[in-house]
PASE-576838 format. One record per atom (N, C-alpha, C): x negated, y negated, z negated. Coordinates in steps of 0.001 Angstrom, whole numbers, plus 500000, padded with zeros to 6 digits. Layout:
XYZ...
***
This chain:
723574495599777582724681494673777782724124493265777951724690492530778898724238491159779144724655490248777998723801489290777723724114488315776674725253487409777125726068486968776176727203486109776527727544485184775357728408484170775647728797483150774670730310483047774634730870482938773428732302482717773247732511481506772337733463480695772719733784479552771861734802479960770819734591479497769605735552479691768537736600478583768663737733478907769238738696477901769673739223477029768545739397477596767378739963476793766282738918475909765606737720475834766169736649475044765543736588473615766047737338473283767061737217471957767661737701470864766698736813469874766468737126468756765587736826467467766346737728466496766266737529465198766902737690464091765875736801463094765951736878461906765102736873460669765995737723459699765661737854458517766523738264457323765678737595456175765910738017454919765303737817453806766315737990452562765883737951451447766824736555451169767364735512451729766729734148451425767136733382452616767695733811453856767404733033455019767833733895456266767798733313457360768271734006458649768267732964459761768239733427460961767850732562462140767864733438463385767933732854464489768342733570465759768392732575466892768225733020468027767694732150469186767515732902470471767858732131471482768274732684472797768599731719473864768099732260475042767770731450476163767292731523477309768300730367477957768533730268479055769506729601480258768852729968481458769344729274482689768973728467483149770184727199483488769930726277483882770990725833485325770731726065486220771700725826487640771507724632488120772332723812488971771681722756489748772338721650488916772975721352487785772394720186487023772853718954487493772081717805487446772735716588488035772172716149487336770897716243486030770872715846485277769683716568483930769669716302483151768635716984481866768468716651480901769605715395480934770087714997480048771181715823480323772431715991481607772797716809481945773965718257481528773749718745481682772527720141481364772235720412479867772377719523479048771839719788477606771884719645477068773303718714477622774097718591477203775500719827477596776300720340478799776028721542479245776730722749478394776339722822478023775066723936477187774607723885475818775276722672475260775415722540473963776072723001473986777511722778475098778183723205475221779576724696475533779693725285476051778626726678476506778672727675475377778411727380474492777485728351473473777063728280472264777995729356471464778044729334470243778869728415469182778253727906468294779092727038467215778598727839466054778028729075465879778474729930464787777992731304465336777647731923464755776611733274465133776208734053463851775941735233463742776514736071462573776308736848462713775001736750461669774151737528461616772908738292460295772920739606460383773138740450459191773231739864458236774280739495457018773863738984456029774820737465456035774950736784456957774264735320456980774287734805458231774995733692458077775684732992459210776283731832459571775367731916460730774730730867461175773812729820461967774598728569461678774339727482462309775095726346462675774153725198462997774733723997463331773973724281464412772924724659465617773358724999466675772400723820467074771525724131467420770288723158467950769339723502469412769065722475470267769001722682471709768895722124472238767580722855473181766987722393473880765787722758475356765935721749476229765884721968477665766061721459478403764833722299479291764283721969480058763081722190481540763340721201482421763038721407483875763212722375484428762165723202485376762574724162486037761687723882487538761738723718488162760568723329489577760510724456490476760012725703490095760235726840490859759723727163492093760563726713492139761839727032493269762725725747494002763092725541495229762593724289495951762895724182496399764341725292496415765090725284496880766468724958495770767462725014494493767024724811493383767947723856492333767336723195491612768240722448490428767812723384489233767961723692488583766846724729487554766850724162486244766309724504485149766991724145483798766533725398482935766525725420481990765606726486480994765596725879479638765951726478478994766927725977477702767376727012476610767198726569475461766716727446474306766573726904473171767432727781472551768222727398471462769117728227470230768751727564469096768638728230467839768291727936466798769356728981466143769850728840465033770805729243463748770092728510462652770364728788461375769719728732460244770728729366459127770371729188457922771177727786457378770931727224456612771888725816456205771788725452455468770515726380454653769955726012453844768797725809454654767537726336455913767476726141456723766276725339457972766574724891458154767808724070459308768128722716459195767468722071460317767321720748460331766691719806459414767437719177458479766721718264457539767345718927456295767849720262456250767910720966455044768342720557454578769707720522455479770679719923455127771971720773454220772811722096454162772568722914453178773262723096453414774730723076454660775205723346454916776614722165455545777310722364455893778573721341456621779310720084455816779499720170454479779418718987453666779617718090453576778406718517454115777257717684454069776074717792452771775301718934452105775347719108450837774654719205451052773155718764450071772370718910450116770913720157449370770471720976448893771403722182448142771068723271449068770565724223448507769834725389449256769401726483449117770455727640449755770202728691449786771214729215448394771543729167447470770581729696446129770822728722445264771618727469445679771704726443444893772374726345445269773849725773444386774663725649444697776098724786445927776323725209446749777273724467447963777606723746447851778943724277447010779829723710446850781167723500445365781450722629445033782436722333443624782719723552442780783056724586443385783622725768442607784004726744442393782844726508443019781693727402442878780540727221441515779872728308441006779290728243439726778597727346439802777363726695438703777065725853438584775881726715438623774629726245439318773592726940439325772298726294438306771380727111437602770603726634436556769698727006436895768255726068436694767357726307436828765919725893435530765247726748434988764393726476433712763726726417433941762220725359433447761583725223433562760136724988432173759552725408432017758307725317430728757631724463430882756371723625429901756105722760429941754935722352428545754532721287428448753737720771427160753300719257427146753394718704425969753517717261425776753473716972424503752693715731424345752263715355423171751475714739422112752370715051420860752057714497419744752821714190418609751860713119417892752130712716416779751271713332415493751784714150414870750953714737413570751271713870412503750626713320411606751440712417410590750921713180409318750532712696408685749478713230407403749044712071406460748745712224405190749085711205404211748750711514403598747399711104404247746348711503403855744996710480402926744361710932401806743874710119400973742994710644401043741566711583401898741350712166402038740024712721403429739861713344403695738750713946405000738537715289404830737841716167405783738058717464405759737392717350406530736079718009406042735068718080406797733837719379406429733129719754407251732179721003407073731445720675406968729963721277406020729295721029405842727866722357405654727141722345405841725854723560405737725051723671404323724486724737403607724884724990402259724369726184402244723442726616401044723117727748400914722209729027401490722811729164401355724117730383401834724755730264403231725348729189403930725046728992405273725603727754405336726477727719406299727345726560406492728210726569405443729319725417404806729533725287403746730526724123404079731451724302403876732770723248404145733743722502402861734065721185402935734102720344401791734418719399402140735557718891401122736239717785401268737175716627400457736617715572401148736253714407400470735703713542399939736835713253398640736835712400398031737840711017397708737265710756398165736064709504397826735397708388398741735887707247398618735204706068399368735618706235400872735440707335401296734840707530402728734620708093403431735849708293402701736955708829403325738163707986404504738616708603405506739215707887406731739541706870406529740645706848405343741314705841405126742339704490404752741739704336404906740420703025404726739812702236406036739860702634406948740696701926408202740833700534407980741421699754409035741422698406408976741979698466408597743452697506407781743909697520407299745290697400408420746304696854409567745892696675410680746828697962411454747063698977411228746248700228411963746390701094411354747486701963412146748105702838411632749163703939410756748591704648410030749447705770409217748970706794410058748229707549409381747380708525410079746564709549410794747436710121411836746888711159412548747610711962413419746679713130413808747112714004414694746361714289415909747232714041417107746702714295418325747461715764418701747330716429418874748451717851419208748454718067420436749330719199421120749108719597422248749948720522421745751049720256422168752265721102421792753396721579423057754102722789423034754666723304424233755341722576424500756648722439425769756978721842426169758253722788427134758968722742427093760283723529427998761117722560428733762035722497430055761904721610430883762712722466431660763719722088431598764981722803432302766048721874433367766632722346434610766677721596435710767275722330436168768529721616436227769636722212436622770918721495437844771460722268438836771928721690440045772519722094440137773986721102440389774832721323440509776268720503441672776804720878442120777978720083443094778717719616442425780002718314442401780227717728441787781409717161442881782306717507442837783568717057443878784492715552443802784706714977444927785068713528444976785300713130444084786469714060443853787406713748442994788548713613441536788136714335441147787072714294439763786603713155439546785613712995440483784679712048440310783574710612440615784017710153439895785003708774440038785471707823439393784456706531439667784533705585438992783626705680437472783709705916436940784903706054435493785058707286434984784320708389435720784432709624435344783733709411435378782216708735436391781732708486436505780301707605435364779794706568435007780556705709433894780130706486432585780075707417432417781021708240431205781010709125431156779768709610432314779309710423432336778092709571432036776860708336432544776828707460432227775700707243430714775612707061430087776758706841428644776788708081427866776373709232428510776448710485427844776115710784427862774621710040428664773853710260428732772416710057427363771759710857427095770740710839425839769995711098424649770909712124424821771725712696423716772484714184423640772143714795422479772380716219422294772120716988422314773432718288422541773317719133422608774509719253421233775166718899421147776450718931419852777131720301419530777708721286420382777425722675420152777839723578420861776836724877420605776888725812421311776013725654422812776232725517423561775148725305425010775242726247425718774276727030426638774810727982427403774006728900426480773196729227425323773783730111424369773127729443423493772092728121423615771923727394422841770911726677421660771556726518420591770800726019419332771320724603419448771902724347418620772886723009418532773465721998418182772382720819418815772440719690418559771546719928418990770107720934419802769850721224420206768473720913421681768203720591422466769224720309423891769061718840424145769389718130424772768468716716425077768662716542426559768991715785426851770047715443428222770424714241428637769575714469429512768587713449429782767573712741431125767710713278432069768463712610433368768519713165434272769601712372435297769956712779436237771006712090437577770754712838438652770890712281440009770781712678440797772016711705441445772650711963442210773872711580443669773650712416444573774158712136446007774061712493446662775385711500447282776033711744447914777328712344449300777124713362449615777900714082450869777779713522451905778738714033453119778643713560454186779513713937453970780977714965453128781250715320452806782629714594451562783128713632451070782324712777449918782642713489448579782514714790448561782210715435447299781856715003446897780445715317445659780081714846445120778810716013444731777906715981445184776647716883444676775615716247443435775006716984442319774996716473441065774462717335440600773298716686440140772256717362439506771135716803438104770967717655437108771147717263435705770974717780435202769626717043434275769010717530433608767808717503432096768024718518431436767488718668429984767602719064429423766237718771428154766032719233427456764838719938426174765258721107425959764667721920424782764988721904423815763815721715422521764119721829421471763118722963420536763503723788420198762533724924419333762809724448417909763090725270417105763769724886415721764067724616414924762801723691413984762898723354413123761763724037411773761911724145411049760810724668409689760861726175409610760854726673408379761049728107408127761067728659408322762472729879407810762698730509408008764013729735407337765137728893406384764810728066405716765813726654406287765887726416407374765145725102407991765162724085407298764286724525406385763419723603405626762576723573406251761178722367406495760678722183406927759302721277405920758608721195406024757289720503404990756525719462405604755603718291405019755659717217405358754732717326404389753556717621404932752372717879404096751204716634403994750334716361402803749843715235402612748935715569401495747955714786401409746884715038400453745820713927399411745765714294398194745508713339397100745324713695396372744035712912395351743748713212394567742553714542393844742686715012393712743900716289393035744137717467394009744200717188395297743995718254396277744038718089397259745188719190397906745544719168398915746592719213398271747973718377398765748870718396398300750245718399399500751182718792399255752422718904400323753417718246399912754719717689400912755399717149400706756739717945401582757694718603401009758715719367401839759660718426402637760563718809403878760811718028404778761657718957405394762689718491405529763905719234406232764948718349407352765476718805408585765321718073409734765853718889410348766983718264410545768131718982411138769258719284412609769018718578413234768083718902414606767716718419414846766282719045415794765586718707416001764172717352416638763948716665417038765012715345417638764882714237416597764863714581415339765064713584414283764987713119414101763543711851413792763381711250413641762059711329412183761606711729411977760339711740410646759744710415410434759015709752409345759323708439409042758757708509407696758044708490407727756713708512406494755921707078406091755592706717404869755931705355404391755687705378403249754669704353403223753849704321402300752716703034401471752730703150400248752278701984399420751980701682399539750499700404399549750173700012399589748769699586398190748328700208397715747295699975396355746802699540396426745342698499395643745007698050395556743627698870394483742897699442394855741786700204393908740979699706393954739538699754392794738887699362392723737478700521393173736613700230394055735688701273394548734793701672393436733827702972393181733729703485392071732923703627392491731457702493392844730844702549393196729431701452392499728632700789391481729291699741390735728608698394391410728611698315392613729160697045393344729142696110392924730268696657392380731333695840392006732477695525393152733411695996394366733081695746395507733957696590395415735222696078396048736274696803396074737535697380397462737800698408397489738584699007398750739038699124398703740555699145399881741156699339399993742603700802400296742884701412399455743673702828399616744008702946399925745485703749400929745821704017401233747227705275400497747658705145399654748638706294398963749202706577399510750590707831399812750843708208400334752149707910399307753236707169399723754252706825398802755336707618399093756602707822400375756927708597400720758120709061402163758042710121402442758751710641403804758872710656404154760353709950405211760702709828405625762097710498406972762302710908407245763524711412408568763900710532409107765015710254410395764961709370411034765937710097412215766576710140412230767888710728413347768622709594414293769023709418415378768271708279416261768492708642417529769260709932417725769555710370418920770281710935418526771645710544419270772665711051419036774012712374419757774220713069419383775275714288420073775660714020421063776778714920422024776946714796422989778043716175423474778443716228424141779585717486424644780140717728426053779611718687426206778688718955427505778092719565428498779085720049428025780221720574428964781221719455429826781808718206429387781655717071430175782141716860431436781315717504431522780154717321432692779286718056433919779798718959433757780749719626434889781370720722435511780532721404434717779691722464435244778844723790435210779599724269436360780012725504436457780791726699436071779930727548435203780435728767434815779729728594433731778685727382433177778551727137432099777586726590430907778351727270429775778272726782428585778967727165427319778186
***
């Protein structure tokens, strides 16, 4: 008798949600020589794709088990499962072998997907201190003072950097996923993207201010169809200063608090506080001298270049 396959009709199961779908069916396989013949025959018998609601499930998975309940026949039970690409084994993301999920672009013409995360990082805020703040208990309660005497914290060792306070500042990380065709992602194109790393946007990008978004990283993965899955990372810094773009470097002198106005064209510019070292005699009758750092100038340095982010090939993001 020729070998044959029958589907167990009441075995069909379908699962569907807003992000993915899957379906499975069970088959009985009769009179096949061994499990290898049975699973190959099952693969040729079932469809490669099954529609479940709004999703096309593909990449079937096969499981074949021998059943010895009938001494007159060789019987196998086979189960086949179809899934959408984002939940299929290996997460291949379509015929091209993409590692993207269903929400991410699958083909070069698809729009770029963006993910935004928020966090914090540490930054050193410098102050030109000739004194220190402290609080003491007086007759009327706790009172705050600024000491301008020799006990100021700028009596540190001359080899140490200027004073500073470490603070936490918010960060915004943007992750973008795109698919770049093999015709575009030539070695020359890739080298140009490497050269673009650690540059800021030279024009408004994705609604964010010029010079405020830094291109910080890129990951490329070539697929089986020779197109490329790309993941870009960016960091955004909010504008500095007041409504006129002016911020102030604050420092203390014997005359009290003073400020130096600073204008930075972008928040990625580095603030460089420079100090003069002056020898002063300690006013305690000892005749000893101390080294005092006096603020001489505050400079800003633009160490990052700008670039055209449209060269990154992100469809739907400008």
